[in-house]
C-alpha positions as CSV (number, residue, x, y, z in Angstrom):
1,M,10.2,36.9,-67.3
2,Q,10.8,35.6,-63.7
3,L,11.0,37.9,-60.7
4,I,12.5,37.1,-57.4
5,A,11.6,39.0,-54.2
6,T,14.5,40.3,-52.1
7,G,14.4,42.0,-48.7
8,L,15.5,45.6,-48.4
9,C,15.7,46.4,-44.7
10,T,13.5,46.6,-41.6
11,I,12.1,50.0,-40.9
12,P,10.6,51.2,-37.5
13,A,6.8,51.7,-37.9
14,N,7.1,55.5,-37.1
15,E,9.5,55.9,-40.1
16,I,7.7,53.9,-42.7
17,I,5.9,56.7,-44.5
18,A,9.1,58.8,-44.8
19,F,11.0,55.8,-46.0
20,L,8.4,54.9,-48.6
21,K,8.2,58.5,-49.9
22,N,11.9,58.5,-50.4
23,Y,11.9,55.0,-51.9
24,L,9.0,55.6,-54.3
25,S,10.6,58.9,-55.5
26,K,13.6,56.8,-56.7
27,E,12.1,53.5,-57.7
28,S,9.3,52.4,-60.0
29,V,6.8,50.5,-57.9
30,D,3.7,48.8,-59.3
31,C,2.2,47.8,-55.9
32,I,2.9,47.9,-52.2
33,V,2.2,44.5,-50.6
34,V,1.2,44.3,-46.9
35,G,1.1,41.1,-44.9
36,L,-2.5,40.2,-44.0
37,P,-2.6,38.5,-40.6
38,K,-5.2,35.7,-40.6
39,Q,-6.2,33.0,-38.2
40,M,-6.2,29.3,-39.2
41,N,-10.0,29.6,-39.8
42,N,-9.4,32.5,-42.2
43,S,-10.7,35.1,-39.8
44,D,-8.8,38.3,-39.0
45,S,-6.1,38.0,-36.3
46,E,-5.7,40.4,-33.4
47,S,-3.1,42.3,-35.5
48,M,-5.7,43.6,-37.9
49,V,-6.3,46.5,-35.5
50,Y,-2.9,47.7,-36.6
51,I,-3.1,46.7,-40.3
52,K,-6.4,48.4,-41.2
53,P,-5.2,51.9,-40.1
54,F,-1.9,51.3,-41.8
55,L,-3.6,50.4,-45.1
56,K,-5.6,53.6,-44.8
57,L,-2.5,55.6,-44.1
58,L,-0.8,54.1,-47.2
59,A,-3.8,55.0,-49.3
60,K,-3.8,58.6,-48.0
61,H,-0.1,59.1,-48.6
62,F,0.3,57.1,-51.8
63,P,-3.1,57.3,-53.6
64,E,-1.4,56.7,-57.0
65,T,0.1,53.4,-55.9
66,K,-1.8,50.2,-55.7
67,V,-1.8,48.5,-52.2
68,D,-2.6,44.8,-51.8
69,A,-2.9,42.8,-48.6
70,Y,-1.7,39.2,-48.8
71,D,-2.1,36.3,-46.4
72,E,1.0,36.1,-44.2
73,R,0.1,32.9,-42.3
74,F,3.1,30.6,-41.5
75,T,5.6,33.1,-42.9
76,S,7.4,33.6,-39.6
77,K,7.8,29.8,-39.2
78,I,9.0,29.4,-42.8
79,A,11.4,32.3,-42.3
80,Q,12.8,30.9,-39.1
81,Q,13.4,27.6,-40.8
82,A,15.0,29.2,-43.9
83,I,17.3,31.2,-41.6
84,L,18.2,28.0,-39.7
85,D,18.8,26.1,-42.9
86,G,20.9,28.9,-44.2
87,G,23.4,28.4,-41.4
88,V,22.9,31.7,-39.7
89,K,24.7,31.8,-36.3
90,K,22.5,31.3,-33.2
91,M,23.0,34.8,-31.9
92,D,22.0,36.3,-35.3
93,R,18.9,34.1,-35.5
94,R,17.6,35.8,-32.4
95,E,17.4,39.1,-34.3
96,K,13.6,39.7,-34.9
97,S,14.3,42.2,-37.7
98,L,16.0,39.3,-39.7
99,V,12.9,37.1,-39.3
100,D,10.7,40.1,-40.3
101,M,12.8,40.8,-43.4
102,V,12.8,37.2,-44.5
103,S,9.0,36.9,-43.7
104,A,8.3,40.0,-45.9
105,T,10.4,38.5,-48.7
106,I,8.4,35.3,-48.5
107,I,5.1,37.2,-48.5
108,L,6.2,39.2,-51.6
109,Q,7.5,36.2,-53.4
110,S,4.2,34.3,-52.7
111,Y,2.2,37.3,-53.8
112,M,4.1,37.6,-57.1
113,Q,3.8,33.8,-57.8
114,S,0.0,34.0,-57.1
115,K,-0.3,36.8,-59.6
116,E,1.7,34.8,-62.2
117,L,-0.6,31.8,-61.7
118,R,-3.7,33.9,-62.3
119,K,-2.5,34.8,-65.8
120,F,-3.0,31.2,-66.9
């Protein structure tokens, strides 16, 4: 079976727990994947000060759901190029939420592919 990641929507940070509670009550989810911000030398980026508390918050609110963090390096660049290649109008390409959604989709697809490769 092959799976393809698709973006849902962009949620403001202060609404994510309520969104996930609603989403998880309706959908079967094996794992929540969170982008892991890394530097080129594989050390944590400055954004980790936000990610670590977020991971703890997810664990607190959804203890029954697995949470994995996955390397997100280069995803914004890849997303911007995919949006450009997709012919999205210049004004629409400026929308950060579009880049965020495409980046999240790339992270999830990469995560799923890495899990599939580990089976062999």
